[in-house]
C-alpha positions as CSV (number, residue, x, y, z in Angstrom):
1,M,15.3,-1.0,61.2
2,S,18.8,-0.3,59.7
3,R,19.7,2.8,57.8
4,C,20.4,0.5,54.8
5,S,16.8,-0.9,54.8
6,R,15.5,2.7,55.3
7,A,17.4,3.8,52.2
8,A,16.0,0.9,50.2
9,L,12.5,1.8,51.3
10,L,13.1,5.4,50.3
11,A,14.3,4.3,46.8
12,L,11.2,2.0,46.4
13,G,8.7,4.7,47.2
14,A,8.2,4.4,51.0
15,T,7.5,7.5,52.9
16,L,9.5,6.6,56.0
17,L,6.3,5.6,57.9
18,L,8.1,2.5,58.8
19,A,11.2,4.4,60.1
20,A,9.9,3.9,63.7
21,P,7.6,1.5,65.5
22,A,4.0,2.3,65.1
23,A,3.6,3.3,68.7
24,A,6.3,6.0,68.3
25,Q,4.9,7.5,65.1
26,D,3.3,10.9,65.1
27,S,-0.4,10.5,64.7
28,A,-0.4,13.6,62.5
29,A,1.8,11.8,59.9
30,A,0.3,12.3,56.4
31,A,-0.6,9.4,54.2
32,P,1.1,9.3,50.8
33,A,-1.0,10.6,47.9
34,K,-1.2,9.6,44.3
35,P,0.4,11.8,41.7
36,T,-2.0,14.2,40.0
37,K,-3.2,13.3,36.6
38,L,-0.7,15.6,34.8
39,F,2.3,13.8,36.4
40,A,1.0,10.3,36.3
41,S,2.5,9.7,32.8
42,D,5.7,10.6,30.9
43,S,4.0,10.8,27.5
44,V,4.4,14.1,25.6
45,F,1.4,16.1,24.6
46,A,0.7,19.4,22.8
47,I,-0.8,22.6,24.2
48,T,-1.3,26.2,23.1
49,I,-0.8,29.2,25.3
50,A,-2.6,32.2,23.8
51,G,-2.5,35.8,25.1
52,D,-0.7,39.1,25.0
53,M,2.7,37.5,24.6
54,K,4.5,40.8,23.6
55,T,3.5,42.3,26.9
56,Y,4.5,39.1,28.7
57,V,8.0,39.1,27.2
58,A,8.5,42.8,27.8
59,A,7.7,42.8,31.5
60,R,11.1,41.5,32.9
61,D,9.9,42.5,36.4
62,S,9.1,40.2,39.3
63,T,6.4,42.7,40.4
64,A,4.6,42.7,37.0
65,P,1.0,41.7,37.3
66,W,-0.4,38.4,36.1
67,L,-1.6,38.5,32.6
68,P,-4.8,36.7,31.5
69,A,-4.3,34.0,28.9
70,Q,-5.8,30.8,27.6
71,L,-4.4,27.3,27.6
72,I,-5.8,25.1,24.9
73,V,-5.3,21.3,25.2
74,A,-7.1,18.5,23.4
75,G,-9.8,20.9,22.1
76,D,-10.5,22.3,25.6
77,T,-9.9,26.0,26.4
78,I,-8.8,26.7,30.0
79,S,-8.6,30.2,31.5
80,I,-5.2,30.8,33.0
81,D,-2.9,33.7,34.1
82,I,0.8,33.9,33.2
83,Q,3.7,35.6,34.9
84,Q,7.5,35.6,34.5
85,R,9.6,33.9,37.1
86,G,13.2,33.2,37.9
87,H,16.2,35.4,38.2
88,F,19.0,34.9,35.6
89,R,16.7,33.7,32.8
90,R,14.2,36.5,33.4
91,K,16.8,39.1,32.3
92,A,16.5,40.3,28.7
93,S,20.3,39.9,28.4
94,S,20.0,36.3,29.3
95,C,16.9,35.1,27.5
96,S,14.7,36.4,24.7
97,F,11.8,34.4,26.2
98,P,11.6,34.2,30.0
99,P,10.4,31.2,32.1
100,M,6.8,31.2,33.0
101,S,4.4,30.6,35.9
102,V,1.0,29.3,35.0
103,K,-2.0,29.9,37.4
104,F,-5.3,28.2,36.8
105,D,-8.4,30.3,37.4
106,K,-10.4,27.3,38.7
107,D,-10.1,23.6,39.0
108,V,-10.7,22.1,35.5
109,K,-12.1,18.7,36.5
110,G,-11.7,16.0,33.9
111,S,-8.8,17.8,32.2
112,I,-5.2,16.6,32.4
113,F,-4.7,19.8,34.4
114,A,-7.3,18.8,37.1
115,K,-6.3,19.8,40.6
116,Q,-3.6,22.1,39.4
117,K,-3.5,25.6,40.9
118,K,-0.1,27.0,39.9
119,L,2.8,25.4,38.0
120,K,6.2,26.3,36.8
121,L,6.7,26.0,33.0
122,V,10.3,25.6,32.1
123,T,10.5,27.2,28.7
124,T,13.2,27.5,26.1
125,C,15.4,30.6,26.8
126,R,15.9,31.4,23.1
127,P,13.2,29.9,20.8
128,E,15.2,30.7,17.7
129,S,18.1,28.5,18.9
130,A,18.4,24.7,18.4
131,E,21.1,24.6,21.0
132,Y,18.8,26.2,23.6
133,A,16.0,23.8,22.7
134,R,18.4,20.9,23.5
135,Y,19.0,22.4,27.0
136,I,15.3,22.0,27.8
137,L,15.4,18.4,26.8
138,Q,18.6,17.8,28.7
139,E,17.3,19.3,31.9
140,Y,14.0,17.4,31.6
141,M,16.0,14.2,31.3
142,I,17.7,15.0,34.6
143,Y,14.4,15.1,36.3
144,R,13.7,11.7,34.9
145,V,17.0,10.4,36.2
146,Y,16.3,11.8,39.7
147,A,12.9,10.0,39.7
148,L,14.6,6.7,39.0
149,L,16.7,7.2,42.1
150,T,14.0,8.3,44.6
151,P,10.3,9.3,44.6
152,V,11.3,12.2,46.9
153,S,11.9,14.3,43.8
154,F,9.9,16.6,41.6
155,R,8.1,15.1,38.7
156,A,8.2,16.8,35.3
157,R,6.0,16.5,32.2
158,L,7.2,17.4,28.8
159,V,4.9,19.3,26.4
160,R,5.1,20.7,22.9
161,V,3.8,24.2,23.4
162,T,2.7,26.8,20.8
163,Y,2.7,30.4,21.9
164,T,0.1,32.6,20.1
165,D,-0.1,36.4,20.6
166,T,-3.8,37.2,20.4
167,A,-3.3,40.9,21.1
168,H,-1.0,41.5,18.1
169,P,-2.4,39.9,15.0
170,G,0.8,40.3,13.1
171,A,2.8,38.3,15.5
172,T,4.0,34.9,14.3
173,P,3.2,31.9,16.6
174,F,6.1,29.7,17.5
175,T,6.3,26.1,18.8
176,T,8.9,24.7,21.1
177,M,9.4,22.1,23.8
178,A,8.9,22.9,27.5
179,F,8.0,21.0,30.7
180,F,5.9,21.5,33.7
181,V,7.3,20.9,37.2
182,E,5.2,19.3,39.9
183,D,3.9,21.7,42.5
184,Q,5.9,21.4,45.7
185,K,2.9,20.7,47.9
186,D,1.9,17.9,45.6
187,M,5.4,16.4,45.6
188,A,5.4,16.5,49.4
189,A,1.9,15.0,49.7
190,R,2.9,12.2,47.3
191,N,5.6,11.3,49.8
192,G,3.4,11.6,52.9
193,G,4.8,14.9,54.0
194,T,4.6,18.6,53.9
195,V,6.9,21.3,52.7
196,L,9.1,22.8,55.4
197,A,10.6,26.3,55.4
198,A,13.8,26.0,57.4
199,K,16.7,27.9,55.9
200,N,18.6,27.4,59.1
201,A,18.5,23.5,58.9
202,V,21.8,21.8,59.7
203,R,23.2,18.4,58.8
204,E,21.8,16.7,61.9
205,D,18.3,17.8,60.9
206,F,18.3,15.7,57.7
207,D,17.4,12.0,57.1
208,A,20.9,10.5,56.6
209,P,20.0,8.2,53.6
210,A,18.0,10.9,51.9
211,L,20.8,13.4,52.4
212,A,23.4,11.0,50.9
213,V,21.2,10.4,47.8
214,L,20.6,14.1,47.2
215,S,24.3,14.9,47.7
216,L,25.4,12.1,45.3
217,F,22.8,13.0,42.7
218,E,24.0,16.7,42.6
219,F,27.6,15.4,42.3
220,M,26.5,13.0,39.5
221,I,25.0,15.7,37.3
222,G,27.8,18.2,38.1
223,N,25.5,20.8,39.7
224,T,26.9,23.6,41.8
225,D,23.9,26.0,41.6
226,W,22.3,25.0,44.9
227,S,22.8,25.6,48.6
228,F,21.6,24.2,51.9
229,A,22.3,27.5,53.8
230,A,20.2,29.6,51.5
231,E,17.8,26.8,50.6
232,H,18.6,27.7,47.0
233,N,17.1,25.3,44.4
234,L,16.2,23.0,47.2
235,R,13.0,22.2,49.0
236,L,12.7,20.4,52.4
237,V,10.0,17.9,53.2
238,R,8.9,16.8,56.7
239,T,7.0,13.5,56.9
240,G,5.6,14.0,60.4
241,V,7.0,10.6,61.5
242,F,8.5,10.6,65.0
243,G,12.3,10.6,64.8
244,A,12.4,11.0,61.0
245,G,14.7,13.6,59.6
246,I,14.0,16.2,56.9
247,L,14.1,15.0,53.3
248,P,16.0,17.4,50.9
249,V,14.6,17.7,47.4
250,A,16.6,19.3,44.5
251,Y,15.3,21.1,41.4
252,D,16.5,23.5,38.6
253,F,19.4,21.8,36.9
254,D,20.1,24.0,33.9
255,W,23.5,25.1,35.3
256,S,24.6,21.5,35.8
257,G,27.4,19.8,33.9
258,A,25.0,17.3,32.5
259,V,23.2,20.1,30.6
260,N,26.4,22.0,29.9
261,A,24.6,25.2,28.9
262,S,26.8,27.9,27.2
263,Y,25.7,30.5,29.8
264,A,26.5,28.3,32.8
265,T,29.7,29.1,34.6
266,P,30.8,28.1,38.1
267,D,30.9,30.6,40.9
268,R,34.3,32.2,41.3
269,S,34.6,30.9,44.8
270,L,34.7,27.3,43.6
271,P,37.9,25.5,42.6
272,I,36.6,24.6,39.1
273,R,36.6,26.5,35.8
274,A,33.8,24.7,33.9
275,V,30.5,23.2,35.0
276,R,31.5,19.8,33.6
277,E,34.0,19.5,36.4
278,R,32.6,18.0,39.5
279,V,33.0,19.4,43.0
280,W,31.3,18.1,46.2
281,M,28.9,20.7,47.4
282,S,27.4,19.0,50.4
283,Y,28.2,18.0,53.9
284,C,31.1,15.6,54.9
285,L,29.3,12.3,54.8
286,G,30.7,9.2,56.4
287,S,31.5,5.9,54.6
288,P,28.3,4.0,55.7
289,D,25.9,6.6,54.4
290,L,27.9,7.0,51.2
291,A,28.1,3.2,50.7
292,E,24.3,2.9,50.9
293,A,23.8,5.6,48.4
294,V,26.5,4.2,46.0
295,A,24.7,0.9,46.1
296,L,21.5,2.5,45.1
297,F,23.1,4.4,42.2
298,N,24.8,1.3,41.0
299,A,21.5,-0.6,41.1
300,R,19.9,2.1,39.0
301,R,22.7,2.5,36.6
302,G,21.2,0.3,33.9
303,A,17.9,2.1,34.0
304,I,19.6,5.5,33.8
305,T,21.7,4.4,30.8
306,A,18.6,3.0,29.1
307,L,16.8,6.2,29.7
308,Y,19.3,7.9,27.3
309,T,19.9,5.0,24.9
310,D,16.2,4.6,24.4
311,S,15.4,8.3,24.3
312,R,13.2,9.5,21.5
313,I,13.7,13.2,22.3
314,L,17.5,13.5,22.5
315,D,19.7,13.1,19.5
316,A,22.1,10.1,19.7
317,E,25.2,12.2,20.0
318,W,24.1,14.1,23.1
319,A,22.6,11.1,24.7
320,Q,26.0,9.3,24.3
321,R,27.9,12.4,25.7
322,T,25.7,12.3,28.8
323,I,26.2,8.6,29.3
324,E,29.9,9.1,29.1
325,Y,29.7,12.0,31.6
326,F,27.8,9.7,34.0
327,D,30.3,6.8,33.3
328,D,33.0,9.1,34.8
329,F,30.9,9.6,37.8
330,Y,30.5,5.9,38.3
331,K,34.3,5.4,38.1
332,T,34.6,7.9,41.0
333,I,31.9,6.4,43.3
334,N,33.1,2.9,42.7
335,D,36.7,3.8,43.8
336,P,36.3,4.3,47.5
337,A,39.6,6.2,47.8
338,R,38.8,8.5,44.9
339,L,35.3,9.2,46.2
340,A,36.5,9.8,49.8
341,K,39.1,12.3,48.4
342,A,36.5,14.1,46.3
343,V,34.1,14.5,49.3
344,K,36.8,15.4,51.9
345,R,38.4,18.0,49.7
346,H,35.5,20.4,49.6
347,C,32.8,19.1,52.0
348,A,31.2,21.3,54.7
349,G,31.2,20.3,58.4
């Protein structure tokens, strides 16, 4: 089977189980799984998280204990625990409200959160700011774009969440948008694989079409906040198929040019001065692999544009700005000489 047809299968939701003859496939290869109920839809729904929010916000410590809380959805009350997560956004100097991990005390069968154990909740960094509220929506939309390009990506589910401090009666509840990110094991299982911890992975370890799609996607959104070497903002999936390479999966896009957050600045070692400038952060990929990925991105261009033009969550101005930012990307990838120059100038290996 050609690499081109493998790339097409990857884009259409295959798990690379056809990447080798049946006799050569590992008998331990996992079967793909359906998405959990929470991530089977893109509709927005409302929840309330109630607990000692003052203590939660004040912690600012990765070693702080989990705090008991309640998640209320559609009239049901679910016992959860909450804890801060992240690095930059957990700092008080960065965010007045830190990102959250939500842990479910038990499986809540029948609920939209059935089969969930622990989830990341991407929260607004500053609830009082309309600008920061837009960052949440912009980042959520990037997850949607990624899903249009490949199922080997994290799903996200947008929610309208009200935070209520039950330990301090005088505290005023506030409501903002946020989104849950699919559990990494569920993402891997959905693609017939398992999560692999391999910080020493090298180019030859990766599935070539999947590597090209990941690299081009990060270049598209102008993201430099990721790394193969440190496995930073990246997860690796092994399908268990004989001869199949590792599938790299990206997440955490708030420092990308597509979001263009006011706090996002490129690393000083990079030859750019603003996150809206694109720089190739991946390996030196050859023309065949890039050509297959470019064909995929071109095939999905209409759907990506429609995602923004039809959006009911982004205002028209910012939707148009993002489309124009992506248009510039498409000018680059459809000019072979320009793309080759962009890759060669800063690629690794």
